[in-house]
MMTF fields as JSON, N, C-alpha, C and O atoms, coordinates in Angstrom:
{
  "mmtfVersion": "1.0.0",
  "mmtfProducer": "UNKNOWN",
  "numBonds": 435,
  "numAtoms": 436,
  "numGroups": 109,
  "numChains": 1,
  "numModels": 1,
  "chainsPerModel": [1],
  "groupsPerChain": [109],
  "chainIdList": ["A"],
  "bondAtomList": [4, 2, 8, 6, 12, 10, 16, 14, 20, 18, 24, 22, 28, 26, 32, 30, 36, 34, 40, 38, 44, 42, 48, 46, 52, 50, 56, 54, 60, 58, 64, 62, 68, 66, 72, 70, 76, 74, 80, 78, 84, 82, 88, 86, 92, 90, 96, 94, 100, 98, 104, 102, 108, 106, 112, 110, 116, 114, 120, 118, 124, 122, 128, 126, 132, 130, 136, 134, 140, 138, 144, 142, 148, 146, 152, 150, 156, 154, 160, 158, 164, 162, 168, 166, 172, 170, 176, 174, 180, 178, 184, 182, 188, 186, 192, 190, 196, 194, 200, 198, 204, 202, 208, 206, 212, 210, 216, 214, 220, 218, 224, 222, 228, 226, 232, 230, 236, 234, 240, 238, 244, 242, 248, 246, 252, 250, 256, 254, 260, 258, 264, 262, 268, 266, 272, 270, 276, 274, 280, 278, 284, 282, 288, 286, 292, 290, 296, 294, 300, 298, 304, 302, 308, 306, 312, 310, 316, 314, 320, 318, 324, 322, 328, 326, 332, 330, 336, 334, 340, 338, 344, 342, 348, 346, 352, 350, 356, 354, 360, 358, 364, 362, 368, 366, 372, 370, 376, 374, 380, 378, 384, 382, 388, 386, 392, 390, 396, 394, 400, 398, 404, 402, 408, 406, 412, 410, 416, 414, 420, 418, 424, 422, 428, 426, 432, 430],
  "bondOrderList": [1, 1, 1, 1, 1, 1, 1, 1, 1, 1, 1, 1, 1, 1, 1, 1, 1, 1, 1, 1, 1, 1, 1, 1, 1, 1, 1, 1, 1, 1, 1, 1, 1, 1, 1, 1, 1, 1, 1, 1, 1, 1, 1, 1, 1, 1, 1, 1, 1, 1, 1, 1, 1, 1, 1, 1, 1, 1, 1, 1, 1, 1, 1, 1, 1, 1, 1, 1, 1, 1, 1, 1, 1, 1, 1, 1, 1, 1, 1, 1, 1, 1, 1, 1, 1, 1, 1, 1, 1, 1, 1, 1, 1, 1, 1, 1, 1, 1, 1, 1, 1, 1, 1, 1, 1, 1, 1, 1],
  "groupList": [{"groupName": "MET", "atomNameList": ["N", "CA", "C", "O"], "elementList": ["N", "C", "C", "O"], "formalChargeList": [0, 0, 0, 0], "bondAtomList": [1, 0, 2, 1, 3, 2], "bondOrderList": [1, 1, 2], "singleLetterCode": "M", "chemCompType": "L-PEPTIDE LINKING"}, {"groupName": "ALA", "atomNameList": ["N", "CA", "C", "O"], "elementList": ["N", "C", "C", "O"], "formalChargeList": [0, 0, 0, 0], "bondAtomList": [1, 0, 2, 1, 3, 2], "bondOrderList": [1, 1, 2], "singleLetterCode": "A", "chemCompType": "L-PEPTIDE LINKING"}, {"groupName": "GLN", "atomNameList": ["N", "CA", "C", "O"], "elementList": ["N", "C", "C", "O"], "formalChargeList": [0, 0, 0, 0], "bondAtomList": [1, 0, 2, 1, 3, 2], "bondOrderList": [1, 1, 2], "singleLetterCode": "Q", "chemCompType": "L-PEPTIDE LINKING"}, {"groupName": "LEU", "atomNameList": ["N", "CA", "C", "O"], "elementList": ["N", "C", "C", "O"], "formalChargeList": [0, 0, 0, 0], "bondAtomList": [1, 0, 2, 1, 3, 2], "bondOrderList": [1, 1, 2], "singleLetterCode": "L", "chemCompType": "L-PEPTIDE LINKING"}, {"groupName": "ASN", "atomNameList": ["N", "CA", "C", "O"], "elementList": ["N", "C", "C", "O"], "formalChargeList": [0, 0, 0, 0], "bondAtomList": [1, 0, 2, 1, 3, 2], "bondOrderList": [1, 1, 2], "singleLetterCode": "N", "chemCompType": "L-PEPTIDE LINKING"}, {"groupName": "VAL", "atomNameList": ["N", "CA", "C", "O"], "elementList": ["N", "C", "C", "O"], "formalChargeList": [0, 0, 0, 0], "bondAtomList": [1, 0, 2, 1, 3, 2], "bondOrderList": [1, 1, 2], "singleLetterCode": "V", "chemCompType": "L-PEPTIDE LINKING"}, {"groupName": "THR", "atomNameList": ["N", "CA", "C", "O"], "elementList": ["N", "C", "C", "O"], "formalChargeList": [0, 0, 0, 0], "bondAtomList": [1, 0, 2, 1, 3, 2], "bondOrderList": [1, 1, 2], "singleLetterCode": "T", "chemCompType": "L-PEPTIDE LINKING"}, {"groupName": "ARG", "atomNameList": ["N", "CA", "C", "O"], "elementList": ["N", "C", "C", "O"], "formalChargeList": [0, 0, 0, 0], "bondAtomList": [1, 0, 2, 1, 3, 2], "bondOrderList": [1, 1, 2], "singleLetterCode": "R", "chemCompType": "L-PEPTIDE LINKING"}, {"groupName": "GLY", "atomNameList": ["N", "CA", "C", "O"], "elementList": ["N", "C", "C", "O"], "formalChargeList": [0, 0, 0, 0], "bondAtomList": [1, 0, 2, 1, 3, 2], "bondOrderList": [1, 1, 2], "singleLetterCode": "G", "chemCompType": "PEPTIDE LINKING"}, {"groupName": "PRO", "atomNameList": ["N", "CA", "C", "O"], "elementList": ["N", "C", "C", "O"], "formalChargeList": [0, 0, 0, 0], "bondAtomList": [1, 0, 2, 1, 3, 2], "bondOrderList": [1, 1, 2], "singleLetterCode": "P", "chemCompType": "L-PEPTIDE LINKING"}, {"groupName": "TYR", "atomNameList": ["N", "CA", "C", "O"], "elementList": ["N", "C", "C", "O"], "formalChargeList": [0, 0, 0, 0], "bondAtomList": [1, 0, 2, 1, 3, 2], "bondOrderList": [1, 1, 2], "singleLetterCode": "Y", "chemCompType": "L-PEPTIDE LINKING"}, {"groupName": "SER", "atomNameList": ["N", "CA", "C", "O"], "elementList": ["N", "C", "C", "O"], "formalChargeList": [0, 0, 0, 0], "bondAtomList": [1, 0, 2, 1, 3, 2], "bondOrderList": [1, 1, 2], "singleLetterCode": "S", "chemCompType": "L-PEPTIDE LINKING"}, {"groupName": "ASP", "atomNameList": ["N", "CA", "C", "O"], "elementList": ["N", "C", "C", "O"], "formalChargeList": [0, 0, 0, 0], "bondAtomList": [1, 0, 2, 1, 3, 2], "bondOrderList": [1, 1, 2], "singleLetterCode": "D", "chemCompType": "L-PEPTIDE LINKING"}, {"groupName": "PHE", "atomNameList": ["N", "CA", "C", "O"], "elementList": ["N", "C", "C", "O"], "formalChargeList": [0, 0, 0, 0], "bondAtomList": [1, 0, 2, 1, 3, 2], "bondOrderList": [1, 1, 2], "singleLetterCode": "F", "chemCompType": "L-PEPTIDE LINKING"}, {"groupName": "HIS", "atomNameList": ["N", "CA", "C", "O"], "elementList": ["N", "C", "C", "O"], "formalChargeList": [0, 0, 0, 0], "bondAtomList": [1, 0, 2, 1, 3, 2], "bondOrderList": [1, 1, 2], "singleLetterCode": "H", "chemCompType": "L-PEPTIDE LINKING"}, {"groupName": "LYS", "atomNameList": ["N", "CA", "C", "O"], "elementList": ["N", "C", "C", "O"], "formalChargeList": [0, 0, 0, 0], "bondAtomList": [1, 0, 2, 1, 3, 2], "bondOrderList": [1, 1, 2], "singleLetterCode": "K", "chemCompType": "L-PEPTIDE LINKING"}, {"groupName": "ILE", "atomNameList": ["N", "CA", "C", "O"], "elementList": ["N", "C", "C", "O"], "formalChargeList": [0, 0, 0, 0], "bondAtomList": [1, 0, 2, 1, 3, 2], "bondOrderList": [1, 1, 2], "singleLetterCode": "I", "chemCompType": "L-PEPTIDE LINKING"}, {"groupName": "GLU", "atomNameList": ["N", "CA", "C", "O"], "elementList": ["N", "C", "C", "O"], "formalChargeList": [0, 0, 0, 0], "bondAtomList": [1, 0, 2, 1, 3, 2], "bondOrderList": [1, 1, 2], "singleLetterCode": "E", "chemCompType": "L-PEPTIDE LINKING"}],
  "groupTypeList": [0, 1, 2, 3, 4, 5, 2, 1, 5, 6, 7, 1, 8, 6, 8, 3, 4, 9, 6, 10, 5, 6, 1, 11, 8, 8, 8, 12, 6, 5, 7, 6, 8, 9, 7, 6, 13, 3, 14, 5, 15, 4, 8, 14, 11, 11, 9, 2, 6, 5, 6, 16, 5, 6, 9, 8, 6, 10, 4, 8, 3, 1, 5, 12, 12, 3, 17, 16, 1, 5, 9, 4, 1, 8, 17, 7, 0, 16, 8, 9, 16, 12, 12, 6, 13, 7, 1, 11, 6, 8, 3, 1, 11, 16, 6, 10, 11, 8, 6, 6, 11, 3, 6, 16, 1, 1, 16, 7, 16],
  "groupIdList": [1, 2, 3, 4, 5, 6, 7, 8, 9, 10, 11, 12, 13, 14, 15, 16, 17, 18, 19, 20, 21, 22, 23, 24, 25, 26, 27, 28, 29, 30, 31, 32, 33, 34, 35, 36, 37, 38, 39, 40, 41, 42, 43, 44, 45, 46, 47, 48, 49, 50, 51, 52, 53, 54, 55, 56, 57, 58, 59, 60, 61, 62, 63, 64, 65, 66, 67, 68, 69, 70, 71, 72, 73, 74, 75, 76, 77, 78, 79, 80, 81, 82, 83, 84, 85, 86, 87, 88, 89, 90, 91, 92, 93, 94, 95, 96, 97, 98, 99, 100, 101, 102, 103, 104, 105, 106, 107, 108, 109],
  "secStructList": [7, 3, 3, 7, 7, 3, 3, 3, 7, 7, 1, 1, 1, 1, 7, 7, 7, 7, 7, 7, 3, 3, 7, 7, 6, 6, 7, 3, 3, 3, 3, 7, 7, 6, 6, 3, 3, 3, 3, 3, 3, 3, 7, 1, 1, 1, 7, 3, 3, 3, 3, 3, 7, 7, 7, 7, 3, 3, 6, 6, 3, 3, 7, 7, 7, 3, 3, 3, 3, 3, 7, 6, 6, 3, 3, 3, 3, 3, 7, 7, 7, 7, 4, 4, 4, 7, 7, 6, 6, 1, 3, 3, 3, 3, 3, 3, 1, 7, 7, 6, 6, 3, 3, 3, 3, 3, 3, 3, 7],
  "xCoordList": [0.854, 0.0, 0.905, 1.701, 0.772, 1.599, 0.833, -0.384, 1.561, 0.931, 1.079, 2.187, -0.051, -0.041, 0.448, 0.091, 1.258, 1.732, 0.649, 0.216, 0.205, -0.823, -0.141, 0.751, -0.581, -0.028, -0.964, -2.179, -0.418, -1.246, -1.352, -0.375, -2.573, -2.805, -2.685, -3.392, -1.798, -1.594, -2.041, -2.18, -2.264, -2.668, -1.53, -1.748, -0.336, 0.825, 1.291, 0.993, 2.002, 2.573, 1.691, 0.837, 1.911, 1.228, 0.21, -0.178, -0.226, -1.18, -0.464, 0.728, -1.179, -0.616, -0.721, -1.793, 0.384, 0.417, 0.65, 1.799, -0.43, -0.269, 0.519, 0.514, 1.193, 1.906, 1.003, 0.518, 0.776, -0.074, 0.795, 1.865, 0.32, 1.006, 0.056, -1.162, 0.605, -0.203, -0.827, -0.145, -2.107, -2.799, -2.157, -1.854, -1.948, -1.311, -2.312, -3.451, -1.888, -2.757, -3.293, -4.42, -2.507, -2.941, -3.649, -3.988, -3.879, -4.532, -3.517, -2.308, -4.021, -3.195, -3.768, -4.873, -3.008, -3.485, -3.21, -2.376, -3.928, -3.713, -4.051, -4.957, -3.316, -3.619, -4.929, -5.13, -5.82, -7.131, -7.052, -6.115, -8.05, -8.153, -9.409, -9.885, -9.956, -11.219, -11.117, -12.136, -9.886, -9.702, -8.906, -8.351, -8.855, -8.115, -9.058, -10.111, -8.668, -9.446, -8.539, -7.319, -9.144, -8.424, -8.872, -10.069, -7.922, -8.257, -7.798, -6.612, -8.764, -8.499, -8.741, -9.775, -7.769, -7.887, -7.871, -6.982, -8.864, -8.977, -8.728, -9.594, -7.569, -7.227, -7.579, -7.243, -8.253, -8.599, -9.886, -10.633, -10.129, -11.322, -12.57, -13.652, -12.429, -13.567, -13.636, -12.614, -14.834, -14.949, -14.217, -14.082, -13.747, -13.108, -13.672, -13.995, -13.784, -14.371, -13.284, -12.419, -13.351, -12.458, -13.281, -14.37, -12.752, -13.457, -12.618, -11.444, -13.247, -12.618, -13.272, -14.485, -12.464, -12.976, -13.44, -12.74, -14.627, -15.163, -15.022, -15.801, -14.033, -13.749, -14.682, -14.725, -15.417, -16.201, -17.609, -18.042, -18.306, -19.718, -20.483, -19.896, -21.783, -22.658, -23.758, -24.533, -23.828, -24.787, -24.696, -25.711, -23.471, -23.246, -23.457, -23.275, -23.836, -24.066, -22.895, -22.362, -22.506, -21.421, -21.848, -23.002, -20.903, -21.139, -20.597, -19.474, -21.403, -20.969, -19.713, -19.515, -18.867, -17.702, -18.17, -19.259, -17.348, -17.644, -17.11, -15.907, -17.989, -17.589, -17.924, -19.074, -16.91, -17.087, -16.637, -15.494, -17.547, -17.201, -16.538, -17.06, -15.391, -14.68, -14.858, -14.364, -15.559, -15.863, -14.605, -13.569, -14.723, -13.585, -13.213, -14.082, -11.915, -11.358, -11.889, -11.986, -12.237, -12.78, -11.992, -10.984, -12.464, -11.813, -12.843, -13.949, -12.468, -13.354, -12.524, -11.392, -13.11, -12.564, -13.391, -14.616, -12.736, -13.417, -13.047, -11.871, -14.057, -13.748, -14.818, -15.879, -14.549, -13.269, -13.007, -13.936, -11.752, -11.321, -11.028, -9.873, -12.094, -11.974, -11.877, -11.699, -11.997, -11.817, -12.871, -12.709, -13.939, -14.913, -14.208, -14.614, -13.152, -12.446, -11.138, -10.385, -10.871, -9.601, -9.602, -10.455, -8.635, -8.459, -7.574, -7.094, -7.358, -6.526, -5.09, -4.364, -4.683, -3.339, -3.237, -2.141, -4.386, -4.402, -4.553, -4.548, -4.688, -4.774, -6.086, -6.705, -6.498, -7.651, -7.128, -6.078, -7.86, -7.491, -8.309, -9.518, -7.627, -8.251, -7.994, -6.865, -9.059, -8.903, -9.504, -10.246, -9.167, -9.582, -10.09, -9.577, -11.11, -11.596, -10.592, -10.584, -9.767, -8.702, -7.736, -8.087, -6.516, -5.518, -4.919, -4.019, -5.404, -4.876, -5.154, -6.31, -4.111, -4.201, -4.946, -5.574, -4.881, -5.541, -4.476, -3.593, -4.558, -3.614, -4.361, -5.543, -3.649, -4.299, -3.371, -2.152, -3.965, -3.235, -4.056, -5.275, -3.383, -4.027, -3.747, -2.595, -4.809, -4.682, -5.402, -6.543, -4.702, -5.33, -5.653, -4.765, -6.923, -7.381, -7.544, -7.923],
  "yCoordList": [-1.165, 0.0, 1.235, 1.434, 2.049, 3.245, 4.479, 4.563, 5.442, 6.715, 7.664, 7.911, 8.199, 9.132, 10.494, 10.95, 11.137, 12.486, 13.466, 13.442, 14.331, 15.318, 16.505, 17.135, 16.793, 17.89, 19.082, 18.925, 20.263, 21.443, 22.341, 22.59, 22.814, 23.868, 25.172, 25.373, 26.061, 27.325, 28.497, 28.372, 29.628, 30.826, 31.343, 31.813, 31.255, 31.751, 30.696, 29.512, 31.12, 30.17, 29.947, 30.77, 28.815, 28.521, 27.401, 26.807, 27.107, 26.019, 24.735, 24.747, 23.63, 22.331, 21.364, 21.175, 20.762, 19.646, 18.412, 18.056, 17.745, 16.69, 15.49, 15.157, 14.861, 13.616, 12.471, 12.445, 11.528, 10.373, 9.159, 8.989, 8.316, 7.065, 5.909, 6.085, 4.751, 3.556, 3.158, 3.118, 2.87, 2.422, 1.133, 0.241, 1.032, -0.143, -1.276, -1.052, -2.486, -3.652, -3.863, -4.331, -3.526, -3.675, -2.449, -2.398, -1.447, -0.209, 0.887, 0.657, 2.063, 3.226, 3.962, 3.665, 4.924, 5.81, 7.245, 7.502, 8.18, 9.597, 10.395, 10.033, 11.482, 12.372, 13.09, 13.588, 13.14, 13.743, 15.266, 15.82, 15.92, 17.372, 17.846, 17.186, 18.986, 19.456, 19.846, 19.993, 20.014, 20.383, 19.325, 19.606, 18.102, 17.017, 16.189, 15.745, 15.991, 15.215, 14.193, 14.351, 13.141, 12.161, 12.308, 12.39, 12.342, 12.318, 10.957, 10.63, 10.171, 8.794, 8.662, 9.085, 8.067, 7.814, 6.301, 5.598, 5.818, 4.39, 4.159, 4.449, 3.647, 3.363, 1.947, 1.516, 1.222, -0.178, -0.26, 0.713, -1.416, -1.619, -1.952, -2.127, -2.04, -2.322, -1.271, -0.696, -1.016, -0.095, -0.659, -1.874, 0.239, -0.163, 0.71, 1.879, 0.131, 0.849, 1.26, 0.465, 2.521, 3.058, 3.168, 3.742, 2.612, 2.636, 3.41, 3.11, 4.416, 5.149, 4.62, 4.731, 4.05, 3.415, 4.478, 5.46, 4.27, 5.138, 4.378, 3.463, 4.749, 3.951, 4.209, 3.402, 5.295, 5.688, 5.14, 4.402, 5.532, 5.188, 6.464, 7.48, 6.405, 7.521, 6.955, 6.105, 7.424, 6.894, 5.376, 4.689, 4.864, 3.437, 2.609, 1.392, 3.249, 2.532, 2.743, 3.848, 1.691, 1.794, 2.702, 2.685, 3.49, 4.366, 3.658, 3.154, 3.621, 2.956, 3.595, 4.805, 2.774, 3.275, 4.011, 3.749, 4.927, 5.648, 4.83, 4.583, 4.408, 3.63, 4.42, 4.803, 4.658, 5.414, 4.551, 4.097, 4.328, 3.576, 4.527, 5.601, 4.115, 4.878, 4.113, 2.994, 4.705, 3.969, 3.638, 4.287, 2.606, 2.255, 3.459, 4.163, 3.682, 4.808, 6.148, 7.106, 6.219, 7.444, 7.879, 7.271, 8.935, 9.453, 10.061, 10.405, 10.189, 10.767, 11.593, 11.241, 12.699, 13.485, 13.082, 13.201, 12.605, 12.064, 12.884, 13.151, 13.279, 13.985, 14.971, 15.026, 15.736, 15.829, 14.623, 14.0, 14.314, 13.222, 13.874, 14.069, 14.202, 14.953, 13.99, 12.784, 14.545, 13.73, 12.655, 11.803, 12.663, 11.571, 10.244, 9.207, 10.28, 9.069, 8.841, 7.923, 9.656, 9.595, 8.449, 8.38, 7.552, 6.446, 6.911, 8.044, 6.055, 6.397, 6.727, 7.368, 6.295, 6.597, 8.035, 8.522, 8.714, 10.055, 10.042, 11.093, 8.851, 8.698, 8.038, 7.328, 8.28, 7.575, 6.388, 6.473, 5.285, 4.083, 3.996, 4.23, 3.653, 3.56, 2.159, 1.669, 1.513, 0.22, 0.293, 1.218, -0.695, -0.709, -2.095, -3.105, -2.135, -3.429, -4.043, -5.257, -3.225, -3.658, -2.508, -1.355, -2.816, -1.753, -1.697, -0.896, -2.532, -2.529, -1.189, -0.788, -0.501, 0.801, 1.846, 2.742, 1.739, 2.703, 3.595, 3.107, 4.911, 5.854, 6.858, 7.121, 7.429, 8.277, 9.413, 9.251, 10.56, 11.694, 12.259, 12.397, 12.582, 13.251, 14.743, 15.159, 15.543, 16.972, 17.778, 17.49, 18.794, 19.728, 21.0, 21.652, 21.329, 22.475, 23.683, 24.755],
  "zCoordList": [0.0, 0.0, 0.0, 0.917, -1.031, -1.161, -0.711, -0.877, -0.138, 0.218, -0.958, -1.432, -1.429, -2.54, -2.072, -0.986, -2.887, -2.627, -3.058, -4.21, -2.141, -2.466, -3.14, -2.572, -4.361, -5.152, -5.051, -5.171, -4.834, -4.584, -5.816, -6.522, -6.044, -7.028, -6.256, -5.268, -6.695, -5.994, -6.855, -8.072, -6.213, -6.948, -7.813, -8.93, -7.297, -8.039, -9.031, -8.877, -10.018, -10.962, -12.163, -12.493, -12.815, -14.08, -13.957, -14.963, -12.75, -12.57, -12.227, -11.917, -12.278, -11.906, -13.061, -13.636, -13.392, -14.331, -13.466, -13.207, -13.009, -12.012, -12.522, -13.707, -11.57, -11.835, -11.41, -10.278, -12.308, -12.043, -11.75, -12.336, -10.834, -10.508, -10.772, -10.776, -10.989, -11.182, -9.848, -8.824, -9.867, -8.656, -8.156, -8.948, -6.846, -6.252, -6.091, -5.681, -6.413, -6.296, -4.895, -4.732, -3.877, -2.493, -1.954, -0.771, -2.815, -2.397, -2.126, -2.156, -1.865, -1.584, -0.381, 0.074, 0.127, 1.181, 0.756, -0.113, 1.386, 1.103, 2.359, 3.109, 2.579, 3.695, 3.393, 2.286, 4.383, 4.177, 4.28, 4.855, 3.713, 3.795, 3.089, 2.166, 3.51, 2.931, 1.459, 0.784, 0.956, -0.452, -1.22, -2.282, -0.67, -1.321, -2.185, -1.728, -3.43, -4.394, -5.048, -5.067, -5.583, -6.385, -7.829, -8.107, -8.741, -10.162, -10.669, -10.638, -11.136, -11.545, -13.039, -13.554, -13.73, -15.169, -15.392, -14.912, -16.125, -16.416, -17.906, -18.731, -18.248, -19.638, -20.05, -21.153, -19.171, -19.433, -20.262, -20.362, -20.843, -21.675, -20.849, -21.411, -19.534, -18.644, -17.542, -17.168, -17.022, -15.889, -14.668, -14.519, -13.8, -12.555, -11.433, -11.644, -10.25, -9.117, -8.13, -7.762, -7.713, -6.691, -5.41, -5.409, -4.321, -3.035, -2.025, -1.81, -1.406, -0.317, 0.963, 1.143, 1.838, 3.045, 4.04, 4.286, 4.605, 5.658, 6.976, 7.246, 7.802, 8.996, 10.176, 11.105, 10.164, 11.331, 11.358, 10.473, 12.412, 12.577, 12.879, 13.251, 12.719, 13.07, 13.951, 13.513, 15.191, 16.159, 16.267, 16.376, 16.234, 16.379, 15.121, 15.147, 14.021, 12.763, 11.814, 11.707, 11.135, 10.161, 9.013, 8.584, 8.526, 7.382, 6.146, 6.153, 5.083, 3.85, 3.289, 3.401, 2.683, 1.966, 0.716, 0.205, 0.231, -1.004, -2.174, -2.258, -3.077, -4.251, -5.506, -5.724, -6.328, -7.562, -8.735, -8.779, -9.685, -10.904, -11.89, -12.191, -12.381, -13.404, -14.712, -14.843, -15.682, -16.916, -17.709, -17.566, -18.554, -19.4, -20.262, -20.777, -20.409, -21.165, -20.661, -21.427, -19.353, -18.777, -17.563, -17.203, -16.94, -15.746, -14.811, -15.226, -13.537, -12.531, -11.555, -11.225, -11.102, -10.001, -8.788, -8.809, -7.727, -6.558, -5.328, -5.079, -4.564, -3.341, -2.958, -3.581, -1.952, -1.261, -0.362, 0.154, -0.189, 0.691, 2.043, 2.422, 2.752, 4.009, 5.196, 5.022, 6.396, 7.605, 7.8, 8.674, 7.023, 7.045, 6.786, 7.31, 5.977, 5.547, 6.31, 5.987, 7.3, 8.027, 9.027, 9.912, 8.876, 9.818, 10.971, 10.964, 11.948, 13.105, 12.702, 13.461, 11.524, 11.005, 10.491, 10.215, 10.364, 9.792, 8.287, 7.647, 7.721, 6.27, 5.871, 6.663, 4.642, 4.062, 3.266, 2.63, 3.304, 2.544, 1.269, 1.269, 0.178, -1.142, -1.683, -1.651, -2.183, -2.834, -4.229, -4.56, -5.031, -6.433, -6.809, -6.329, -7.678, -8.162, -9.136, -9.337, -9.725, -10.633, -10.796, -10.546, -11.214, -11.362, -12.768, -13.023, -13.673, -15.031, -15.692, -15.825, -16.102, -16.787, -15.97, -16.534, -14.635, -13.752, -13.122, -12.416, -13.376, -12.794, -11.956, -12.178, -10.969, -9.978, -9.573, -9.521, -9.289, -8.732, -7.574, -7.678, -6.479, -5.344, -5.486, -5.607, -5.471, -5.754, -4.673, -4.313, -4.168, -3.223, -4.012, -4.562, -4.05, -4.842, -3.946, -4.418]
}
């Protein structure tokens, strides 16, 4: 499980040309934040699902994980990945239904 580097879009400069990494087969983690998003690109011929684990409960009831289908040859912006998804490690856990041709960037807007 790799920790994704959160890349920031700043007011100064020329914008952000994000760096994408291959999704890890065992999942990834990312530092949470109210302006943190995941940009996922699926270059595979089949849809793939990205799951952000929700570790907490509400009034003693488990909260469903966030599952986003990324269509084949498509992309999705997912988030914000805020403290709703923060585990005791301070990070959010991300899993994938498949990782073939799946790339991801963590971006703070």
